[in-house]
N, C-alpha and C positions, 0 to 999 in steps of 0.2 A: 397417442403422444403422452408422455409422463411429465407433466409440469410440476414443479415444486412451489407450494404456495408461498407467498411473500413472507409470512410469519417464520416459515421454516428457513428461508434465506437469511432473515434477520437473526434467527437463533445461531445460524452457522457463523454470522459475523460476530455475534456476541462471544461465542466459543473462541474464535480466532483472537478476538480482542483480549479476552482473559488470558489466553496462552501467551500472547505478546507481553502482556504486563508481568506474567510470571517469569519469563526470560529476562525482561528489563530488570526485575528485582535481583536476579542473580548477578547480572552486570553491575548493579549498584553495589552489591556486597563486595565485589572485586574492586571497583573504583574506590570504595570507602577505604579498603585496606591498602591499596596502592597509592591513591592520591590523597587520602584523608578527607575526601568529599566526593560527591556524585556529580556527574556532568550537569552543566547548566543548560537551560533552554537553548541558547545560541549554539552550544557545542553539539546538542542533539540534532538541531537543524542543519548544522554543517555536515554531520555524519549522513543525514538523509540526502542532502544534496550531492554529496560526494558519490554516494551509491546510485542515486538517480542518473548522474552523469555517466557513470560507468555503464549503466544500461544502454545508453546511447551508443557507447563504443561497441558493446556486445551486439547490438542490432547491426551495426556496420559490419562486424565480424560475421554475423549470420548471413548477411548479404555478400560476403566475400570481398569487401571493400576496405576491411581494416583487419590486420592480422593480430591474433592474440595467442599465447601459450595455453594449452589445455583444451578441454572439451567445451565448445561454444555453447552447446545446448545445456549442458549441465550448469555451466556458469550463469547462462540467462535465467534459468529456473531459479537458481540460488539468489541471484541479485534482485529479481523481481519479487520473490518471497520476502527478502530483506527489505525491500522498499515498502512493501505492505506493512511489515513489522514496524518500520520507522513511523508510518502513518498512524498506526494505532498508539505508538509511544507518544508521538507529538500531540496527538488528539488528547490524550489522558493528561498531559501536562498543561494543556490549554483548556482544559475542562470542556472538551467537545465530545458529546455522545456520538462516536463514529458510526456505529450500527444505525442509529436513528438518522444521523445527518446523510448517510449514504442512501438509505431508503427514501428519504424526503427529497434528495437531490435527483435520484433517478426517476422518481415519480414526476417531479416538475419538468425534467428534461424530456422524458417520454411523452408527457401531455403536450408539451410545446412542439415536439416532433410530429405527433399525430395531428395537431392543428395545422402545421405547415403542410404535411402530406395531403390533408383534406382540401386545403386551399389551392393546391397546385392543379394545373390543367390535366385532365386525363390524356394519356398519350402513349 
């Protein structure tokens, strides 16, 4: 089995973070020209929640309980990627090192789950 070391995973998140911020900088140039300002933190948060909510509808569409126009799989891939982009953008505005926060959070959750599994009766 070919497992990627944790530092390689973090490097991938660092690259994704950098790319997200490059794209955000392009949006900011357009916002500055059109609005005379860039989006505020609450506007960014609202953009994220709007896209995250749409993921819910796309999941329903994937389960065939909600109809949408277009390719459900393509839309789901797009919106999930966009939500990840929003997370990087919001983290940057809130001074959160997302790659580090992700790694630390997954380590903490994984450790807790291992302890829970170890304490469960065998069966």
